[in-house]
N, C-alpha and C positions, 0 to 999 in steps of 0.2 A: 771693674764690675764685681760685686760681691756674689759669691756662689755658695750653695749649701750642698752637703752630701745628699746623694739621691736616696729617697725614701723607698725602700723595697716594699712592694705591696704584699701584705700578709693575707693568707687565705682566710676567707670568711669562716668563722667557727660554725660548726654544725649545731642545729638547735636540738630538737627532741631526740635525734639519733645519737648525738654524742653524749647526751645527758642520761638517757634511759638505757643503760646496759641491761643485760639479761639478769645478772645477780641483783641489781638495784630494783628491777621490776618485780622479781620474785619476792624480795623483802617487803616492797611496798604493798604488794597484794596481800601478804600475810598480815601487815599492820592494818591495812584498810579493811579487808574482808573479814579476817579472823574466823572464817568458816569456809566451807566448800561453796562452789558456785550454785549448786542446786538447793542449798539451805535457805530458808526464809529468815528475814531479819525480824526479831520480835517487835510487836507493836505496829507492824506495817502490813498492808493488804496486798496480796499478790494479784496483779491485774489479770493473770491467766485463769484465776479460780472462778470468775464470774463472766458475764457477757461483756462484750467490748464497751458499750456506752456506760453501763453501770460500773464496770471495773475502773474506767478512767475517772468517773466522778468520785467513787469511793476512795480511789487511790489518792486523788488530789486533796480530798477532805481529810484523809487520815495522815497525810504527809505535808505539813505546812512548809517544809524545807524546799519544796519544788521550785517556787518562784525565785528564791534566793540562789539556789544552785544553778538555775537556768541563767540568771543574770551574771553570776561569776564566770560561768563557762563561756557565755557569749562575749564577756569583756576580756578575759584572760586568754581565751582560745578562739579568736575570731574566725580562723579557717574552718572550725568544726561546723559552725552555723547550725547548732542543735535546736530542735523544737521540743515543746513539752511532750509531744507524743514519743519522740525518741527517748527522752528521759524516763517516761512512764514504762516503755517496753524494756529498757535496759538499766535497771536501778544500780546494779553493781558497776557497770561501765561509767555511769554518771558519777558515782563516788570516786572512781579511779581518776576521772578527769578533774574533779574538784580537788583531789589531793595533788595532782600534777600542777594545777594552777597556783598552788602555794609555793611551788619550787621553780617557777618560770615567769617571765614577763610577758607582755602583750605580743611581742614579736616571735615568741616561741623559744627564746634562748633561756638557758638556766640562769639563775641569779648570779652565779660566779662568773660564767662566761659573759653575761651582760655587763658586770662590773669591769672585767678585763677589757671588754670592747669599749666601754665608756672611757677608760684610761687611755687606751690606744688612740681613740678619736681626739682626746684632749691633747696628746702629744702631736698628732697630725695637725691639729689646729694651731698649736704653737709654732711648729716648723713652717706651716703655711703662712702664718702672720709674719715670721721673720723673712721668709722668701719674698712675700709681697712688699715688705718695706724696701728690701734691696732692689726689687724690680721697679718699684715706683721711683726710687732715686735714680736708677739707670735710665728710665724713660724721661724723667725730668731733665737730666743732663743732655740726653739726645735732643730733646725739644729745644733746649737752650741753644745748642749748636745749629739746629735747623733754623731757628729764628735769627741767629747771627748771619747765616748765609743769605737769608731773605733780605735782611736789612742792608747787607753790603751791596745788593743790587739796586736798592732804591735810595738810600741815604748814605751819607758819609759818617763813619763812626769815629770816636776819639781813639787816641793811641792806647789808652788804658783798656778800653773795651776790646780792641783788637788783641792786645797782649793777653788779656784774661781768657778770651775764647780760644786763641791759638794754644796757649799753655794747657788749657783744659782739654782740648782736642788731642794734643800730643800726648798728654799723660794718659788719657783714656785709651788711645790706640795702642800705646806701648803696653799698658796693663792687659788689654784683651789679647794681644799677640803673645805676651808672656804666658797667659793661661792656655792659649792654644798649643804652645810647645809641650805642655804637660810637665811631668816631674823632671828632676835634674838628670844629668847625663849618667850619674852612677846608678840611678834606679831604672833608667830606660833600657829596654831590650832592643827596640827598633831604632834606626837612625832618626835624628831630629828632622823636622820639616825644613826643606831647603838648606839643610846643613847649618841652621842657625842655632845659637845658644842664647841663654838668657843674658849672658854678659854682652853679647852683640846688641841686644835690644836695649839694655840699660844705658848704653852709650848714647842712645837717642833721647833719653829723658831730658826734660827742660832743666834749666839751672835751678838750683835749690832755692835761691832768693825768689825767683818767679813762682816756683811751686808753693812756697810758704805764703806769698802774697795772694796767689790764686786760691789757696785753701782757706784763707781768712775771709775772702769775699764770697766764696761759693755758698756758704749757708744763707747769706742774705739773698742771693739770687734764687736759690732753691725755695726759700721761704716765700719770696714774692711770687714765684711761679705756682707754688702750692696754694697760696691765697687766691690767686686768680681762678684756679681750677675749683677751689671750694666755693667761691662766689658764683661761678658758672653753674655748678651743681645745685646750689641753693636756689638760683633763679629758675633752673629747670624744674625743681621740685615745687617751688612756690613762686610763680611769676609775679605776684604782687610785691615781692621783696626787692624787685629790680630798682625801684626808686628810693630804697632806704639808704641810710648813711652806712659808712664802712663799720662804724662801731656796732650798730644794730645788726648788720649782716654778720659780723664776727660773733655776736652773741647767739644769733640763730644757727650759725654753723656749728658752734660749740654744742648745741642741743640737737643738731640734725641727726646724729647717729642714734640717739635715743628715740627720736621720732620715727626714723626708718625701722628701727627694731620693733617699735610698737605697731607700726603699720604692717610689717611682715608677720607679726604674731596674729594680728587681726585677720590677715589673709589666710594664714594657716588654720585659725579657728573656723573661719568661714568655709574653708575647704573640708575640714573635718565634719562640720555640720552638714555640708552638702553631701558628703559621702554617707553619713548616717541617714539623711533624708532619702538618698538614692536606694540604700538598702531597705529602708522602710517602705519605699514606693514599690520596690521589686517584690517584697513580701506581700504587700496589699494587692499588687497586680496578680501574683500567683493565686492568692486567696480568692479574688474576684473572678479569676478565670475558672477556678474549680467550681465556684458557686454558679457561674453562668453555664458551665457544662452540665451540672446537675439539673439546672432549670430546663435546659434544652432537652435533656433525657426525659424529664418529667412531662414536658409538653408533647414530646414525640409519643410517649406511652399513652397519654390522654387522647391524643389524636387518633392513634391506632384503635383504642377501645371504643371511642364514641363516633368515629366516622362511619362505620358499617351500620350503626343503628339509625343514623340520620340521613344516610345516603339515599335510601328509597324515598323517604318523604321529600327530600330535597329535589330528587328527580321528578316526582309527581308535581310538585309546585312549579318547577321549571317548565314542565310540559304544559300545564294550565296557563302559565304566563305566556308562553310562546303561542298557544292557540288563541288566546284573547288578543295578543298583539297582532297576529295574522288577520283575525277578523276585523280588528280596528283599521288595519292597513287597507283591506279590501273595501270597507265602507268609505274610507277616505278617498280611495281611487274613484269609486262610484260617484261620490260627491263632487270631486273635481271634474269628472266627465259631464255630469249634469250642469255644473256651473259653466263649463265651456260651451255646452249646447245652448243654455239660456242666454249667454252673452252673444253667441253667434246669431241665433234665430230669434228676432223680436216678433211682436204680435203682427205688424204689417207684413214682415217677410213670410210669416206662417200663412197669412191670408192669401198672399200672392202665390205661394207654393201650392196652396189648396186649389186655387183657380187653374193654375197650370196643370195640376194633376187631373182635375176634372176634364179639361180639354184633351189632355193626352189619353185619358181613359176613353173619352168619346171617339177620338180618332182611332184608337185601338179596336173599339167595337165595330166601327165602320169597316176597317181593314179586315177584321175577322169575318164580317158579313160578306164582303166581296170575295174573300178567299174561299168561303163556303160555296158561293155561287160558282166560282171558277172550278172548284173541286167537283161540283155536280155536273158541270158541262163536260169536264174531262172524263168523268165516269160514263157519261152518255156516249162520248166519242170512243171510249175504250170498248164499248159493247160492239161496235162495228168491226173490230179485229184488224187483220193485216191490210185489208183494202183501204182502210182509213189511214194507216201509216203510209201506204203508197201515195195516196192523194195528198197527204201532208207534205211529203218529200217533193212531189211534183209542184205543188203550190209554192213551196219554198224556192225551188229552182226558177219558176216563172217570175216570182217576185224579185229575185236577185237579177234576172235578165232584164226585167223592166227597169229596175233602178240603174243598171249599167247603161241602158239605152237613153234614159232620161239624163244621165250625167253627160253622155256623148253629145246629145242635142244641145245641152247648155254650153258645152265647150265650143260647138260649131257656131252657136249664136253669138258668143263672145268674139270668136275670130272674125265672123262676118261683120259685125259692128265695127 
């Protein structure tokens, strides 16, 4: 197995902090500003000298560099996320950022550090490519051995195939064990693993003739295995190419790397566009939120101003409406009552009820006449006084005795019969 020396991770270079030292910043301020912070630049309008709206408009008209400076700062210094208002309020700081953008890239690194980082990444990619090549070869050999073990369980192999795979396996194992032992005995400080030396393992190497024969056949086997994997990858990427010939597949595999690179670039472009759209959407959302808040504040103010004026009129109209509605409800109830009465009492029923009422009124008059006569008689009897009460009681007792004797005679007559 081929191995590469371990690549030590290098600490990431600092961006603005490692580039902007105190002396450099002081010199840059002298070159950029050329004057004190409080001094005005000739030909430019100070936004603090007028009102805020007029100052911004006058400052933007008098300084056509504002859109260009905002674009460069947004592109070269994306973490700043500056707005035109920030640049208007801080003109010297915007000039400082513009000067900084000429000495640094989009990631915030200085140009020298960015160049060194690009070279370091190039070396890393070269080492990674070499390691991937050795790793692919290692895995291909292991897959060849695994396929050999599977085939020995199902089918019978030729003696050449057995000899090739056994020699390959033996050579691979000896090489891996040799690498595990580490450096030679003169360079080692700790004792070797299991007390083995490289000379002990070299005795297990296959014969040189078999090794030469195996090494001559190995490229063909590896090439065949790689071709299968490439065709499998091609069919996964483009399922329609499964029915193509091997020549056409080989031609497509030759261009597959370029196609994948192009698709990857398209995906990256789409992602960058998506990020730009997301940033734009966030800016618009923030702007719309502020506009909505201002509209809500305006509506609230208008509501507070005009509600008191119209509340009394609204209450009067509501009272009139409720009064009219109540009157309409009472009339509707009365109409329903009359409708029920008209449906219940027809003309014939009314005539019958009138006759009944006349008869009842006549009977009432007769009863009242009799009651008047009885009252006169009672008044006459009341004139007699206590003597009359005694006679009434005696008469009542005689009447009860007479009724009792009559009842007894009736009972005796029933018994006699």
